[in-house]
GUNU-461757 format. One record per atom (N, C-alpha, C): x, y, z. Coordinates in steps of 0.05 Angstrom, whole numbers, padded with zeros to 5 digits, always signed. Atoms other than C-alpha are relative to their C-alpha. Layout:
XYZ...
END
This chain:
+00016+00012-00021+01916-00914-00258-00004+00020+00023+00007-00020-00020+01880-00871-00207+00003-00012+00028-00004+00010-00027+01901-00879-00134-00021+00013+00018+00020-00010-00019+01844-00871-00083+00013+00003+00027-00011-00006-00027+01864-00838-00018-00022-00002+00020+00020+00004-00021+01825-00861+00042+00000+00023+00020+00000-00022-00019+01802-00808+00091+00012-00009+00027-00011+00007-00026+01835-00806+00159-00020-00015+00018+00018+00017-00016+01807-00854+00210-00016+00016+00020+00014-00015-00021+01788-00799+00260-00020+00021-00012+00019-00019+00013+01746-00760+00208-00028-00009+00004+00028+00007-00005+01672-00758+00226-00015+00000-00026+00017+00002+00024+01623-00780+00172-00022+00021+00002+00020-00021+00000+01579-00721+00154-00028-00012+00000+00026+00012+00002+01521-00767+00138-00011-00010+00027+00008+00009-00026+01519-00794+00209+00005+00019+00022-00007-00019-00021+01539-00731+00245-00026+00010+00013+00022-00011-00015+01493-00705+00299+00004+00030+00006-00001-00028-00006+01476-00633+00312+00009+00004+00029-00010-00004-00027+01515-00608+00372-00021+00013+00018+00019-00011-00020+01475-00592+00435+00008+00028+00008-00006-00028-00008+01472-00517+00446-00014+00006+00026+00012-00003-00027+01462-00508+00520-00014+00027+00003+00012-00027-00004+01448-00433+00515-00028+00001-00012+00027+00000+00011+01388-00447+00470-00020-00013+00019+00018+00013-00019+01358-00495+00520-00005+00019+00024+00003-00018-00023+01371-00445+00576-00018+00023-00007+00017-00022+00008+01339-00388+00537-00029-00009-00003+00027+00010+00003+01279-00432+00521-00014-00004+00027+00012+00004-00026+01269-00450+00594-00007+00026+00013+00006-00027-00012+01274-00377+00616-00025+00012-00013+00023-00010+00014+01223-00357+00563-00026-00014+00009+00023+00015-00009+01176-00413+00585-00008+00008+00028+00006-00008-00028+01181-00392+00658-00013+00028+00000+00011-00027+00001+01168-00319+00641-00028+00000-00012+00027+00002+00012+01108-00338+00597-00019-00010+00020+00018+00011-00021+01079-00380+00653-00006+00020+00022+00004-00020-00021+01089-00324+00703-00019+00022-00009+00017-00021+00011+01056-00272+00658-00029-00011-00001+00027+00012+00002+00997-00320+00645-00013-00002+00028+00011+00002-00027+00989-00333+00720-00008+00027+00010+00007-00027-00009+00990-00258+00733-00026+00010-00012+00024-00009+00014+00937-00244+00681-00025-00015+00009+00023+00016-00007+00891-00300+00704-00008+00004+00029+00005+00000-00028+00897-00294+00779-00002+00028+00013+00003-00027-00011+00897-00218+00788-00029+00010-00005+00028-00008+00003+00825-00199+00801-00004+00029-00008+00003-00028+00007+00839-00126+00788-00002+00005-00030+00004-00003+00028+00839-00138+00714-00030+00000-00007+00029+00000+00004+00764-00150+00720-00008-00009-00028+00005+00011+00027+00758-00195+00659-00030-00001-00006+00029+00000+00005+00682-00198+00668-00009+00027-00010+00006-00026+00010+00679-00123+00657+00011+00003-00029-00011-00001+00027+00724-00130+00596-00019-00014-00019+00019+00015+00017+00676-00182+00567-00026+00016-00003+00025-00015+00001+00617-00136+00583+00002+00023-00020-00002-00024+00017+00644-00076+00544+00015-00004-00027-00016+00004+00024+00686-00108+00488-00017+00004-00025+00018-00004+00023+00625-00107+00441-00021+00022+00006+00019-00022-00006+00592-00045+00471-00003+00017-00025+00004-00016+00024+00560-00002+00416+00018+00025+00000-00017-00023-00001+00599+00059+00440+00029-00007-00008-00027+00009+00006+00665+00021+00435+00002-00007-00030-00001+00008+00029+00648-00008+00366-00002+00025-00018+00001-00025+00015+00629+00062+00342+00027+00014-00001-00026-00011-00001+00696+00088+00365+00020-00015-00017-00017+00016+00017+00731+00030+00331-00004+00007-00029+00006-00008+00027+00696+00047+00266+00012+00027-00008-00012-00027+00005+00718+00120+00272+00030-00002-00003-00029+00003+00001+00790+00098+00285+00009-00012-00027-00007+00012+00026+00792+00053+00223-00005+00019-00022+00006-00019+00021+00758+00106+00181+00022+00022-00002-00021-00020+00000+00809+00159+00202+00026-00010-00012-00025+00011+00010+00867+00113+00188-00001-00004-00031+00003+00004+00029+00841+00095+00118+00001+00026-00015+00001-00026+00015+00825+00166+00097+00027+00014+00002-00026-00013-00003+00890+00194+00125+00021-00013-00017-00020+00014+00016+00930+00140+00090-00004+00004-00030+00005-00005+00028+00896+00150+00023+00011+00028-00008-00009-00027+00006+00909+00225+00025+00031+00001+00002-00029+00000-00003+00980+00213+00050+00014-00013-00024-00013+00013+00023+00996+00165-00007-00001+00018-00025+00002-00018+00023+00971+00215-00059+00019+00023+00003-00017-00023-00005+01006+00275-00029+00030-00009+00001-00027+00010-00002+01068+00234-00013+00012-00007-00027-00009+00006+00027+01072+00209-00085+00008+00025-00015-00006-00026+00014+01070+00281-00111+00026+00012+00012-00024-00011-00013+01123+00302-00060+00025-00015-00009-00023+00016+00008+01168+00244-00078+00008+00006-00029-00006-00007+00028+01162+00260-00152+00014+00027-00001-00012-00027+00000+01179+00333-00137+00029-00002+00011-00027+00002-00012+01240+00312-00095+00020-00011-00019-00019+00012+00019+01271+00272-00152-00001+00015-00027+00002-00014+00025+01253+00323-00206+00025+00017-00005-00023-00017+00007+01304+00366-00243-00006+00030+00005+00008-00028-00005+01265+00431-00226+00006+00007+00029-00010-00005-00027+01303+00458-00167-00020+00013+00019+00019-00012-00019+01249+00504-00136-00021-00020+00010+00019+00021-00008+01199+00447-00136+00013-00020+00019-00015+00019-00018+01251+00401-00105+00005+00012+00027-00005-00013-00026+01268+00451-00051-00026+00002+00016+00025-00003-00014+01195+00464-00034-00009-00027+00012+00008+00026-00010+01181+00389-00027+00018-00008+00023-00018+00007-00022+01243+00380+00016-00007+00015+00026+00008-00017-00023+01222+00437+00062-00026-00011+00013+00026+00012-00010+01151+00407+00068+00005-00025+00016-00006+00025-00014+01178+00339+00087+00014+00006+00027-00015-00006-00024+01226+00369+00137-00017+00012+00022+00017-00013-00020+01173+00411+00172-00020-00020+00012+00021+00017-00011+01118+00359+00178+00011-00026+00012-00012+00023-00014+01166+00303+00198+00013+00009+00026-00014-00010-00023+01199+00348+00249-00018+00008+00023+00018-00009-00021+01138+00371+00288-00016-00024+00009+00015+00024-00010+01105+00318+00333-00029+00001-00009+00028+00002+00010+01037+00294+00309-00020+00013+00020+00018-00011-00020+01003+00314+00375-00001+00030-00002-00001-00029+00002+01027+00386+00368-00015+00009-00025+00013-00008+00025+01002+00388+00296-00031-00002+00003+00029+00003-00004+00933+00362+00316-00011+00023+00016+00010-00022-00017+00926+00415+00370+00001+00026-00016-00002-00025+00016+00950+00469+00321-00023+00002-00020+00021-00001+00019+00900+00451+00267-00027+00003+00013+00025-00002-00015+00844+00444+00318-00005+00029+00009+00002-00028-00008+00858+00516+00340+00007+00020-00022-00006-00017+00023+00868+00544+00270-00018+00025-00001+00018-00023+00001+00808+00591+00279+00012+00024+00014-00013-00023-00013+00851+00634+00325+00016+00016-00019-00016-00014+00021+00896+00651+00266-00017+00009-00023+00017-00006+00023+00844+00649+00211-00030-00002+00008+00029+00001-00007+00774+00668+00235-00017-00008-00024+00015+00006+00024+00751+00662+00163+00019-00014-00020-00014+00014+00021+00774+00612+00110-00013+00007-00026+00011-00010+00025+00765+00640+00041+00017-00010-00024-00014+00006+00025+00784+00623-00031-00005+00023-00020+00002-00022+00019+00797+00672-00086+00027+00005-00013-00025-00008+00012+00852+00707-00125+00019+00012+00020-00019-00011-00020+00915+00721-00083+00002+00031-00003+00000-00029-00001+00914+00795-00063-00022+00012-00017+00022-00010+00017+00850+00801-00102-00027-00007+00013+00027+00005-00010+00775+00788-00095-00003-00028+00010+00007+00026-00011+00747+00730-00054-00025-00011-00014+00023+00013+00012+00700+00680-00085-00020-00011+00021+00016+00012-00021+00675+00646-00022+00015+00001+00026-00011-00002-00026+00686+00649+00053-00016-00016+00020+00014+00016-00021+00669+00604+00113+00012+00006+00027-00009-00003-00028+00674+00609+00188+00018-00023+00007-00019+00021-00006+00735+00571+00211-00010-00019+00021+00010+00018-00021+00700+00544+00273-00019-00021-00012+00018+00020+00012+00649+00510+00227+00015-00019-00018-00015+00017+00018+00701+00483+00179+00019-00019+00015-00020+00016-00014+00754+00459+00228-00014-00013+00024+00012+00016-00021+00715+00408+00267+00021-00020+00010-00020+00021-00009+00750+00353+00308+00006-00020-00023-00005+00018+00022+00741+00307+00248+00018+00012-00021-00017-00013+00020+00771+00357+00199+00028+00003+00010-00027-00004-00011+00829+00373+00245+00015-00027+00002-00013+00026-00001+00843+00299+00255+00010-00010-00027-00008+00009+00027+00843+00283+00181+00023+00017-00011-00021-00017+00010+00885+00343+00163+00027-00005+00014-00025+00005-00015+00936+00332+00219+00013-00026-00006-00012+00026+00006+00945+00258+00207+00010-00002-00028-00007+00002+00028+00947+00265+00132+00026+00015-00006-00024-00015+00005+01000+00319+00132+00025-00014+00011-00023+00014-00012+01045+00281+00180+00007-00025-00017-00005+00025+00014+01038+00215+00142+00009+00005-00029-00009-00005+00027+01047+00247+00074+00030+00006-00001-00028-00004-00001+01116+00269+00095+00016-00026+00001-00013+00026-00002+01135+00198+00115-00003-00016-00026+00005+00014+00025+01103+00169+00052+00017+00011-00022-00018-00012+00020+01143+00218+00010+00028-00012+00001-00026+00012-00003+01207+00189+00038+00000-00029-00008+00002+00028+00007+01184+00118+00029-00001-00003-00031+00002+00001+00030+01164+00130-00044+00026+00009-00013-00025-00010+00011+01227+00170-00058+00022-00022+00001-00020+00022-00002+01270+00113-00031-00005-00022-00019+00006+00021+00019+01233+00063-00074+00008+00008-00029-00007-00010+00027+01243+00106-00137+00030+00000-00004-00030+00000+00003+01317+00116-00123+00012-00028+00001-00010+00027-00001+01324+00042-00110+00000-00015-00026+00000+00012+00027+01310+00026-00183+00027+00006-00014-00026-00004+00013+01375+00016-00222-00003+00021-00021+00000-00022+00020+01392+00077-00264+00002-00010-00028-00001+00011+00026+01406+00032-00322-00027-00005-00013+00027+00003+00011+01332+00019-00329-00010+00025-00013+00007-00026+00013+01322+00093-00344+00015+00003-00026-00016-00003+00024+01378+00092-00394-00011-00018-00022+00011+00019+00020+01348+00031-00429-00027+00011-00011+00026-00011+00010+01279+00064-00432+00005+00024-00018-00006-00023+00017+01310+00128-00460+00010-00009-00027-00010+00011+00026+01346+00087-00513-00022-00011-00017+00023+00010+00015+01279+00057-00533-00019+00022-00009+00016-00022+00009+01251+00126-00544-00022+00008+00019+00021-00007-00019+01208+00132-00481+00005+00029+00009-00001-00027-00012+01192+00202-00456+00006-00003+00030-00004+00002-00029+01210+00218-00383-00025-00009+00015+00025+00009-00013+01137+00209-00363-00005-00029-00005+00004+00028+00006+01131+00142-00399+00021-00017+00015-00021+00015-00015+01197+00120-00367-00008-00004+00029+00007+00002-00028+01172+00136-00298-00024-00018+00004+00025+00015-00004+01102+00106-00306+00003-00030-00008-00001+00028+00010+01120+00043-00346+00024-00016+00009-00025+00015-00006+01191+00026-00323+00007+00003+00030-00010-00005-00027+01210+00059-00257-00021-00007+00021+00020+00004-00021+01145+00058-00217-00007-00029+00005+00006+00029-00005+01127-00016-00228+00022-00014+00016-00022+00012-00015+01196-00036-00203+00003+00011+00028-00002-00012-00026+01195+00013-00146-00022-00010+00020+00022+00009-00017+01129-00015-00120+00008-00023+00018-00009+00023-00016+01165-00077-00096+00013+00010+00026-00012-00011-00024+01203-00033-00047-00018+00020+00015+00017-00020-00013+01147+00016-00032-00022-00013+00016+00024+00012-00013+01089-00031-00014+00006-00010+00028-00003+00011-00027+01119-00068+00046+00002+00022+00022+00000-00021-00021+01139-00005+00086-00025+00017+00001+00026-00014-00001+01073+00027+00066-00019-00015+00018+00016+00016-00018+01038-00030+00102+00007+00006+00029-00008-00006-00028+01079-00016+00165-00009+00029+00007+00008-00027-00005+01063+00058+00158-00030+00002+00006+00029+00001-00005+00989+00043+00155-00006-00009+00028+00004+00008-00028+00994+00006+00221+00008+00022+00019-00007-00023-00017+01030+00066+00250-00021+00022+00000+00022-00020+00001+00974+00112+00226-00023-00009+00018+00022+00010-00016+00922+00067+00258+00005+00004+00030-00006-00005-00028+00957+00070+00325+00002+00029+00007-00002-00029-00005+00970+00144+00317-00027+00014+00003+00026-00012-00002+00895+00157+00313-00008+00003+00029+00006-00003-00028+00894+00149+00389+00005+00029+00010-00007-00028-00008+00923+00220+00392-00024+00019-00003+00022-00018+00005+00858+00250+00366-00019+00002+00023+00017-00001-00024+00825+00236+00433+00004+00026+00015-00006-00025-00015+00858+00300+00459-00017+00024-00012+00017-00020+00011+00814+00341+00412-00030-00008-00001+00028+00009-00004+00750+00305+00434-00011-00014-00025+00009+00016+00023+00747+00262+00371-00008-00027+00011+00012+00025-00011+00703+00201+00385+00012-00025-00013-00013+00024+00010+00755+00149+00366-00002-00022+00021+00002+00022-00019+00766+00083+00402+00009+00007+00028-00010-00007-00027+00808+00111+00459-00019+00020+00014+00019-00020-00012+00760+00170+00470-00026-00014+00009+00025+00014-00007+00701+00122+00471+00003-00015+00026-00004+00014-00026+00730+00080+00527+00005+00020+00023-00003-00021-00021+00750+00143+00564-00027+00011+00009+00027-00010-00007+00678+00167+00562-00013-00020+00019+00013+00020-00017+00656+00101+00593+00013-00001+00028-00012+00003-00026+00708+00096+00648+00000+00026+00016+00005-00024-00016+00698+00169+00667-00027-00001+00014+00026+00004-00012+00627+00147+00684+00000-00023+00020+00001+00023-00017+00641+00079+00715+00025-00003+00017-00026+00001-00015+00713+00090+00742+00013-00027-00003-00013+00026+00006+00733+00022+00713+00021+00004-00021-00020-00010+00019+00796+00049+00681+00015-00023-00013-00017+00022+00011+00839-00014+00673-00016-00018-00019+00015+00017+00019+00785-00059+00643-00007+00013-00026+00007-00013+00025+00764-00007+00593+00025+00005-00018-00025-00002+00016+00836+00006+00572+00008-00027-00012-00005+00026+00011+00844-00069+00563-00018-00005-00024+00018+00002+00023+00783-00067+00517+00012+00014-00024-00013-00014+00022+00818-00014+00475+00024-00014-00011-00024+00014+00009+00883-00053+00474-00007-00025-00016+00008+00024+00015+00847-00116+00451-00008+00007-00028+00009-00008+00027+00814-00080+00393+00024+00010-00017-00023-00009+00016+00879-00046+00372+00017-00024-00009-00015+00024+00008+00915-00113+00374-00014-00016-00021+00015+00015+00020+00860-00146+00334+00003+00012-00028-00002-00014+00027+00861-00094+00278+00029-00001-00010-00028+00000+00009+00937-00090+00277+00008-00028-00009-00006+00027+00009+00941-00166+00272-00010-00005-00028+00011+00003+00027+00896-00166+00211+00016+00016-00020-00016-00016+00019+00936-00110+00179+00028-00012-00003-00026+00013+00003+01001-00146+00194-00001-00024-00018+00004+00023+00018+00975-00208+00160-00001+00010-00029+00002-00012+00027+00957-00165+00099+00027+00010-00009-00026-00010+00007+01026-00133+00101+00018-00023-00008-00016+00023+00007+01060-00201+00101-00007-00012-00028+00009+00010+00026+01018-00223+00041+00010+00018-00022-00010-00019+00020+01037-00160+00003+00030-00003-00004-00029+00004+00002+01110-00171+00019+00007-00024-00016-00005+00024+00016+01108-00241-00008-00007+00003-00029+00009-00004+00028+01070-00220-00070+00019+00017-00016-00017-00019+00015+01115-00162-00089+00030-00008+00001-00028+00010-00002+01179-00201-00071+00004-00026-00016-00003+00024+00016+01165-00259-00118+00023+00003-00020-00023-00001+00018+01228-00275-00156+00024+00015+00012-00022-00015-00013+01270-00233-00108+00005-00010+00028-00003+00009-00028+01260-00268-00041+00022-00020+00002-00021+00020-00004+01319-00308-00014-00011-00027+00005+00009+00027-00004+01314-00383-00012+00001-00006+00030+00001+00007-00028+01293-00408+00056+00021-00021+00007-00020+00019-00009+01339-00450+00099-00008-00029-00005+00010+00027+00005+01295-00511+00094+00002-00008-00029-00001+00006+00029+01292-00506+00019+00028-00005-00009-00028+00005+00007+01367-00500+00015+00009-00027+00009-00008+00026-00010+01375-00561+00058-00011-00022-00018+00012+00020+00017+01326-00599+00014+00015-00002-00027-00015-00001+00026+01364-00577-00049+00027-00014+00003-00026+00012-00005+01431-00597-00019-00002-00030+00003+00004+00028-00004+01403-00663+00004-00006-00015-00026+00006+00012+00026+01374-00678-00064+00025-00002-00018-00025+00000+00016+01439-00658-00097+00019-00021+00009-00018+00020-00010+01478-00702-00051-00009-00028-00006+00011+00026+00007+01432-00761-00063+00005-00007-00029-00004+00005+00029+01436-00753-00138+00030-00004-00006-00029+00003+00005+01511-00745-00133+00010-00027+00008-00009+00026-00009+01518-00809-00094-00010-00022-00019+00010+00020+00019+01476-00846-00146+00017-00002-00025-00015+00001+00025+01522-00827-00202+00025-00016+00004
END
């Protein structure tokens, strides 16, 4: 005969328990609400923001042209960076030591020098190389061009941004490759795959789950980094608003226009990044808190029915 032991009289029933009141959460919420209201009041009631000027120039053709240049620079630089970064990452994990050393030195140099310094350096490359030529090393030249004609602000911007971002992309891709369990390579080798087939068919598809999300963040970084090209007179978004406020002296409203467009584009890219994260994390994402509660609740209900 089984003896049932009753719970102590002072034990609280979990089913009827109430969530304890956390005073610090209420206090933090009130502080945030007050700060939000104060910031909103400051933005609305400060006439020096000149919101009518912001509305006048937000869709100005010069500003939209600069926005297009900014997006174009970010896309081109990111495509080149992904290609070069993939090659560098492959070289860094290769068994050929000289290639691995060369890739490591490349990444160290272009990650170590600030992007602004690199942009200025490439823009003034004609001082070091008056002529850019191709041919056999220490031999005859096949073609030659004037550096001032080749290294335009657009060329310097693309080269500078691409080289910097390729170093960061190399580290992102390398981390994704090394994040794949080594047993996957052993299993592919046991199945008779060549090293190239193992990398393309086994390692890379699994590494993409870890590569894609940080790549989205890096693309956003590249987009914001394009503001640096204004120092070499590249007609990007920031340079476009600078041209206008140098004429009208309405500095703050034009800078707000640039900020609004940067925020709009970054918001769209962030939404795309979140979608990619969800897509490549399917089957690996942790169960949400609400889902766990629902599962526990269902399990408890079913358990009580038995």
